[in-house]
C-alpha positions in Angstrom: 35.4 257.5 216.4 37.4 256.2 213.4 40.3 258.5 214.3 40.2 257.1 217.9 40.3 253.5 216.6 43.1 254.2 214.2 45.1 256.0 216.9 44.5 253.1 219.3 45.6 250.6 216.7 48.8 252.6 216.1 49.5 252.8 219.8 49.1 249.0 220.2 51.3 248.3 217.2 54.1 250.5 218.5 55.2 248.1 221.3 54.7 245.1 219.2 56.8 246.6 216.4 59.5 247.4 218.9 59.4 243.8 220.2 59.7 242.6 216.6 62.7 244.8 216.0 64.4 243.5 219.2 63.7 239.9 218.2 65.1 240.6 214.7 68.2 242.2 216.2 68.7 239.3 218.6 68.3 236.7 215.8 70.6 238.6 213.5 73.2 238.9 216.2 73.1 235.2 216.9 73.4 234.1 213.3 75.8 236.7 211.9 78.1 238.1 214.6 80.0 234.8 215.2 81.8 235.5 211.9 83.6 238.5 213.3 85.7 236.6 215.9 86.6 234.2 213.1 87.9 237.1 211.0 89.9 238.5 214.0 91.4 235.0 214.7 92.3 234.6 211.1 94.1 237.9 211.2 95.9 237.1 214.5 97.0 233.7 213.2 98.3 235.2 209.9 100.2 238.0 211.7 101.8 235.4 214.0 102.8 233.1 211.1 103.5 235.6 208.3 103.9 239.0 209.8 101.7 242.0 209.3 102.3 242.3 205.6 101.1 238.7 205.2 97.8 239.6 206.8 96.9 242.3 204.3 95.4 239.8 201.8 93.5 238.3 204.7 91.7 241.6 205.3 91.3 242.3 201.6 90.2 238.9 200.3 89.7 236.2 203.0 87.5 238.3 205.4 85.1 239.3 202.7 84.9 235.7 201.5 84.1 234.5 205.0 81.3 237.1 205.2 80.0 236.2 201.8 80.0 232.5 202.6 78.0 233.1 205.8 75.6 235.5 204.0 75.0 232.9 201.3 74.2 230.3 204.0 71.6 232.7 205.5 70.3 234.2 202.3 71.3 237.6 203.4 73.7 240.4 202.3 76.6 241.1 204.6 79.6 243.3 204.3 81.9 245.7 206.1 81.6 249.5 205.6 83.4 252.5 206.9 83.3 256.3 206.7 87.1 256.0 206.1 87.3 253.3 203.5 90.4 251.3 202.7 88.8 249.6 199.7 86.1 251.8 198.1 85.0 248.9 195.8 83.7 247.0 198.8 83.5 249.3 201.8 81.6 252.4 200.6 78.5 252.9 202.8 75.2 253.8 201.2 73.1 256.7 202.6 71.5 254.6 205.3 74.8 253.1 206.4 76.5 256.6 206.4 73.7 257.9 208.7 74.2 254.9 211.0 78.0 255.2 211.1 77.7 258.9 211.8 75.2 258.2 214.6 77.7 255.5 216.0 80.4 258.2 216.1 78.1 260.6 218.0 77.0 257.9 220.4 80.6 256.8 221.0 81.7 260.4 221.7 78.9 260.6 224.2 80.4 257.6 226.1 78.7 254.5 224.6 81.3 251.7 224.1 81.9 250.9 220.5 81.3 247.2 221.3 77.7 248.0 222.1 76.7 250.1 219.1 74.1 248.5 216.9 71.0 249.5 215.0 68.2 247.6 213.3 65.3 248.8 211.2 62.6 247.3 209.1 62.5 249.0 205.7 60.1 248.9 202.8 61.8 248.6 199.4 60.7 250.2 196.2 58.9 247.0 195.1 56.9 247.0 198.4 58.7 244.1 200.0 60.2 244.5 203.5 63.7 243.9 204.7 65.5 244.2 207.9 68.7 246.3 207.9 71.2 245.8 210.8 74.5 247.3 211.6 77.0 246.6 214.3 80.1 248.7 215.0 83.5 247.1 214.6 85.9 248.6 217.0 89.7 248.8 216.4 91.5 246.0 218.1 95.2 245.4 218.8 95.6 243.3 215.6 94.2 246.2 213.5 96.6 248.9 214.7 99.6 247.8 212.6 97.7 248.8 209.5 95.0 251.2 210.7 96.8 253.0 213.6 98.5 256.4 213.6 100.2 257.0 210.3 103.5 257.8 212.1 103.4 254.4 213.8 102.8 252.3 210.8 106.0 250.6 209.6 107.4 251.9 206.3 107.2 248.5 204.6 103.6 248.2 205.7 102.8 251.7 204.3 104.4 250.6 201.0 102.3 247.4 200.9 99.1 249.2 201.8 99.8 251.9 199.1 100.2 249.1 196.5 97.2 247.1 197.7 94.9 250.0 198.5 95.8 253.1 196.4 92.8 255.0 197.7 93.3 254.1 201.3 91.8 256.5 203.9 91.6 254.0 206.8 94.5 255.1 209.1 94.8 257.2 212.2 92.7 255.0 214.5 93.4 254.2 218.1 92.3 251.1 220.0 88.6 251.0 220.7 87.6 253.6 218.1 85.0 252.6 215.5 86.7 251.3 212.5 83.5 250.7 210.6 80.6 248.3 210.9 79.2 245.0 209.8 76.1 245.8 207.7 73.4 243.2 207.0 70.3 243.2 204.8 67.9 240.3 205.3 64.6 239.7 203.6 61.5 239.4 205.6 
């Protein structure tokens, strides 16, 4: 009897938990994702005004500052990560992020568009508190290709600037639409 009750409770909790995850994903999307078009716009404006080399500091300093400011407003942690990091100090994924990025690559190879790849999960931390972890793939756009595209197609002066700015750079060889990395978010519950 107790086993039946416990099993029934777990079955009933399953759909509710799934609805909660979907609600958390939706809320996270609405509050956090609007920062991504701001980053793209800032990059496009800087490239138009100062050229590609002038946009390198935007990607290195201004984009993370924009994410940090929004994260502080929300009381969350937000950053960009990638399996092929340009800036290991900021962009190295942890084990969970690595697993999600790898899954994104598999899903994209199976035909899912990079723009639709996301994941959300409620996790219990070591201290027993819960947090919601969320990731959304960031596809390579036109503005990204001058620095992240095929190595042979990156202008020599841009290669030189990237080598100075990012001595451990591994973030080249992409084509438009591929997964460059992801926006990753941790929010307390």
